[in-house]
C-alpha positions in Angstrom: 78.5 154.0 -99.6 81.3 151.5 -100.1 82.9 153.7 -102.8 82.8 156.8 -100.5 84.3 154.8 -97.6 87.0 153.4 -99.9 87.9 156.8 -101.2 88.0 158.2 -97.6 90.3 155.4 -96.5 92.5 156.0 -99.5 92.8 159.7 -98.9 93.4 159.1 -95.2 96.3 156.6 -96.0 97.9 159.2 -98.3 97.6 161.8 -95.5 99.2 159.4 -93.0 102.0 158.5 -95.4 102.9 162.1 -96.0 102.6 163.0 -92.3 105.2 160.3 -91.4 107.8 161.8 -93.7 110.0 164.1 -91.6 113.3 165.9 -92.2 114.3 164.9 -88.7 115.4 161.5 -87.5 113.0 159.4 -85.5 114.9 160.1 -82.3 116.3 163.6 -82.7 118.1 163.3 -79.3 120.5 160.8 -80.8 121.9 163.2 -83.3 124.2 164.8 -80.8 124.8 161.7 -78.6 128.4 160.7 -78.7 128.9 157.0 -78.7 130.8 155.4 -75.7 134.3 154.6 -76.8 135.7 151.5 -75.1 139.3 150.2 -75.0 140.9 147.2 -73.4 143.0 147.9 -70.3 146.1 146.1 -69.1 144.1 143.3 -67.5 142.1 142.7 -70.7 138.9 144.3 -69.4 136.7 146.6 -71.5 136.9 150.1 -70.1 135.7 153.6 -71.1 138.3 155.3 -73.2 137.9 158.7 -71.4 137.1 157.8 -67.8 138.7 154.3 -67.6 135.4 153.1 -65.9 134.8 149.4 -66.3 132.2 148.7 -69.1 131.7 144.9 -69.2 132.7 142.3 -66.7 131.9 138.8 -67.7 134.0 137.3 -64.9 132.5 139.0 -61.8 132.1 137.1 -58.6 130.5 139.0 -55.8 128.6 137.3 -53.0 126.4 139.3 -50.6 124.6 138.4 -47.4 121.5 140.0 -48.8 118.7 137.7 -50.2 116.8 140.2 -52.4 118.1 141.1 -55.9 117.8 144.8 -55.3 119.8 144.7 -52.0 122.5 142.4 -53.6 122.9 144.8 -56.6 123.0 147.9 -54.3 125.7 146.3 -52.0 127.6 145.3 -55.1 127.5 148.9 -56.5 128.6 150.3 -53.1 131.6 148.0 -53.0 132.6 148.5 -56.6 131.6 152.1 -57.2 135.2 153.3 -58.0 135.9 150.8 -60.8 132.6 151.7 -62.5 133.1 155.4 -62.2 130.1 156.0 -59.8 129.9 158.3 -56.8 130.2 156.8 -53.3 126.6 157.6 -52.4 125.3 156.3 -55.8 122.9 159.2 -56.1 123.3 159.3 -59.9 121.4 156.0 -60.4 117.9 154.7 -59.9 116.6 151.2 -60.3 114.3 150.8 -63.2 113.4 147.1 -63.0 114.2 143.6 -62.1 113.7 140.8 -64.6 113.5 137.2 -63.6 114.9 134.4 -65.8 115.4 130.7 -65.3 119.1 131.3 -64.6 118.7 134.2 -62.2 117.8 137.9 -62.1 118.8 141.0 -64.0 118.7 144.3 -62.1 118.5 147.4 -64.3 119.6 150.9 -63.3 119.4 154.2 -65.1 121.7 157.2 -64.8 120.4 160.6 -63.6 121.8 164.1 -63.2 119.9 166.1 -60.6 116.8 163.8 -61.0 116.9 164.2 -64.8 117.3 160.9 -66.6 120.3 160.6 -68.9 119.3 159.4 -72.4 120.3 155.8 -73.4 122.0 154.7 -70.2 121.7 151.4 -68.4 123.6 149.5 -65.8 122.7 145.8 -65.8 123.7 143.4 -63.1 123.1 139.7 -63.5 122.6 137.7 -60.3 122.5 133.9 -60.5 120.3 131.5 -58.5 122.9 131.4 -55.7 122.7 135.2 -55.3 126.1 135.8 -56.7 126.8 138.7 -59.1 128.3 137.1 -62.2 128.0 139.7 -65.0 127.8 143.5 -65.3 127.2 145.9 -68.2 127.8 149.6 -67.6 126.5 152.0 -70.3 126.7 155.0 -68.1 128.2 158.2 -69.5 130.7 160.7 -68.1 128.4 163.3 -66.6 131.0 165.2 -64.5 130.5 168.3 -66.6 126.7 168.3 -66.2 126.6 168.1 -62.3 125.5 171.8 -62.2 122.5 171.3 -64.5 119.4 172.8 -63.0 116.6 170.3 -62.4 113.9 172.9 -62.5 112.4 173.5 -66.0 112.8 176.9 -67.5 109.4 176.6 -69.2 106.0 175.1 -68.2 104.4 172.2 -70.0 101.5 174.4 -71.1 103.9 177.1 -72.4 105.8 174.5 -74.4 102.5 173.2 -75.9 101.5 176.8 -76.8 104.8 177.4 -78.6 104.5 174.0 -80.4 100.9 174.9 -81.4 102.0 178.3 -82.8 105.1 176.8 -84.6 103.1 174.0 -86.2 100.2 176.5 -87.0 97.7 174.3 -85.2 94.3 176.0 -84.8 93.2 173.9 -81.9 95.3 174.7 -78.9 96.0 172.0 -76.3 96.7 172.2 -72.5 98.0 169.6 -70.1 96.2 169.0 -66.8 96.4 166.1 -64.4 98.5 164.2 -66.9 95.8 164.4 -69.6 95.9 166.4 -72.8 92.9 168.7 -73.2 91.6 170.6 -76.2 91.1 174.4 -75.7 87.4 173.8 -75.1 88.4 171.6 -72.0 87.3 168.3 -73.6 89.8 165.5 -73.3 91.5 164.8 -76.6 
C-alpha cells in the first residue's frame, strides 16, 4: 500500500511539473505592456515623458476640511486633476482600498476605461495623521486613445469556456453559473 501511494505521488509530481512548463510567460498581458517612461521637468519633478502628467510628488502639502481619508483623497484629486492628467469628473478611477499605518493612511485608486480596469495601474495617496496629503504616486497610463473601447463583451463567459475546452482538447466541458464553475453534468467542480 505504501509503495503504491509513493508511486502515485511520484507520478503525480511529474505530471504537475510538466503541466507547469509553458511557452507563455506567467502573465501574458505584460508582454505588450509598454513601460511608463518618466523624465524630470524644469521644476525637478518626475513626469510622464509622453503626457507630462506628474508621476511622483514627495513634497505634496494639501490640507482638506474633510476628516475621512476617502474624502480627503477625492478632494485632492479634484483640485489637482490637471497636473496628474486626470479628467475633471475623475470618472476614470475607482478607489480600491485604504490602508492604515502608524504614520497615516494610504488611499489606493485604480484606473478604468468604460468600467474596464486598466492592467497594472495604481494611484496612491499618502495622508498623514494631521489629514494632510504628503506624498503621491501616479502609475496611471495614457488612455486617451482607448476612450471609445466598448465595455460590453463580444463573447459570453460560457462561449469562452467552450472555445477553451475545444482548444485544449478537454473532454469534460465546463460552464459558469452564479459565479461557480460547473462540470457538464451540473456538478460543481
